[in-house]
Each structure stands twice: as C-alpha cells, then as structure tokens.
C-alpha positions in Angstrom: 87.3 75.9 140.2 88.3 76.9 136.7 85.4 76.3 134.1 86.4 73.8 131.5 87.7 74.9 128.1 85.3 73.7 125.3 87.1 71.4 123.1 87.9 72.6 119.8 85.9 71.1 116.6 87.9 68.8 114.5 88.2 70.2 111.2 86.0 68.8 108.6 88.2 67.2 105.5 87.3 68.5 102.3 86.0 66.2 100.0 87.9 66.1 96.9 86.0 65.8 93.7 86.2 62.9 91.7 88.1 63.2 88.3 85.7 62.5 85.3 87.0 61.4 82.3 86.0 65.0 81.2 88.5 67.0 83.4 91.1 64.4 83.0 91.4 65.3 79.5 91.0 68.8 80.0 93.8 68.9 82.4 96.1 66.9 80.0 95.0 69.6 77.6 96.1 72.7 80.1 99.6 71.2 80.5 100.2 70.2 76.9 99.1 73.5 75.5 101.1 75.5 78.0 104.0 73.6 77.2 103.8 73.7 73.5 103.3 77.7 74.2 106.9 77.6 76.6 108.4 76.1 73.3 108.8 79.6 71.7 111.6 79.7 74.0 111.4 84.1 74.7 109.1 86.1 76.2 106.8 87.7 73.6 107.0 91.1 75.3 110.6 91.6 76.2 111.9 88.9 74.1 113.9 87.8 77.0 114.9 84.0 77.2 114.4 82.5 80.4 114.3 79.0 82.3 111.1 80.5 83.7 108.5 81.4 81.2 105.0 81.0 81.4 101.7 80.5 79.2 99.5 83.4 79.3 95.7 83.1 78.1 94.9 86.5 76.4 91.4 85.9 76.6 90.9 83.8 79.8 90.5 80.0 80.3 86.9 80.4 81.1 86.4 81.1 77.5 86.6 77.8 76.6 86.3 78.0 72.7 90.0 79.4 73.2 91.2 77.8 76.4 93.7 75.7 74.0 94.0 77.9 71.1 97.3 78.5 70.5 97.2 82.1 69.3 95.3 82.6 72.6 98.3 81.7 74.5 101.1 84.2 75.1 104.5 83.1 76.3 105.8 85.3 78.7 108.6 86.2 81.3 107.6 86.3 85.2 108.2 89.7 84.9 105.9 90.5 82.2 103.1 87.8 83.4 102.6 89.1 86.9 105.5 90.6 88.7 106.4 94.1 87.0 104.2 96.6 88.9 104.4 99.2 85.9 103.5 97.1 83.0 102.4 93.1 83.2 99.6 90.8 81.8 98.0 90.8 85.2 98.8 94.2 87.1 98.1 96.4 84.0 95.7 94.3 81.6 95.0 97.3 79.5 98.2 98.2 78.7 99.3 94.5 78.3 95.8 94.2 75.6 97.2 97.3 73.6 100.7 96.0 73.5 99.5 92.7 72.3 97.3 94.2 69.6 100.5 96.3 68.7 102.7 93.4 68.3 100.1 90.7 67.0 97.6 92.7 65.0 94.2 93.7 65.3 93.2 90.5 62.9 94.7 88.3 65.7 92.8 90.1 68.5 89.6 90.0 66.2 89.9 86.1 65.7 90.4 85.2 69.3 87.5 87.5 70.3 85.2 85.7 67.8 86.2 82.4 68.8 86.0 83.3 72.2 82.5 84.5 72.2 80.9 82.1 69.3 82.1 78.7 71.0 79.1 77.2 72.8 80.6 73.7 74.6 83.3 70.9 73.7 81.9 67.6 72.8 83.8 64.8 74.3 85.0 63.6 71.1 86.3 66.9 70.0 88.1 67.1 73.2 89.5 63.8 72.6 90.5 64.9 68.9 92.2 67.9 70.4 93.9 65.9 72.9 95.3 63.6 70.0 96.5 66.3 67.9 98.6 67.6 70.9 100.3 64.3 71.3 101.2 63.8 67.8 
C-alpha cells in the first residue's frame, strides 16, 4: 500500500488594494504626463521617430515633486530606454545622466534636483489642480 500524497495547498488569492481617490488621480496623472511626453514624437537621445516611444523619468517616480514635472520626463525610443546594452537609461544610468546634461544643460539638471529634494508631499487639492491642467 502506498502512502497517501498530501493534497496541494490551495493558493491564496492576493487581495487587491482598493483604489483611493488619491491613487486614482495619481494613476491618471501618470498616464497623461507620459502621453504628453511622447507627443514630442522622437527620441531625445538618437532623434529617431518611432511608434514605440517611452516616457523615462530622469529622476525616478519615487521623487514625488518631479513625478509629473514635464522637464523630468524624457522621450526615448525603446533602444535608448532599456534595450541597448552599451548605452541606455536603465543599463548605463551614469552615462545617460551625463548625456542628458550635455543635451539639456546643467541648469536643467539642477532645477530637477532642487524640485525633487525640496518637495514634501502633494495635497489632494494640488493633485486635482494638476490633473485639470493636463486635461485642458
């Protein structure tokens, strides 16, 4: 007689967090700001036009003060964003940063740094106002 195999444990379903009005607005802002960035129509680095352009955050999305700040969003083709192993925003971040300063200037970099480090938090009314400005 063979020993009985234990029954596999049922996987617990992950509970999805309920969307708060704040996260709904933040998600809309993410989509709208990225779409506005892609309206540039060409890659900032290689200047190729492409149907597959990405919006890259120069200073990451965790820096809420510049998350939706258009100068912080850089329009890139998929090669310059992630796929090129020799130069891309994600694979060679230091070279990318230097190239962006060469293109946009030190003043641009300093402006983003200042806004990113001095911002505390977004009030709901400010988020709503920012959303309205994207919808206009």
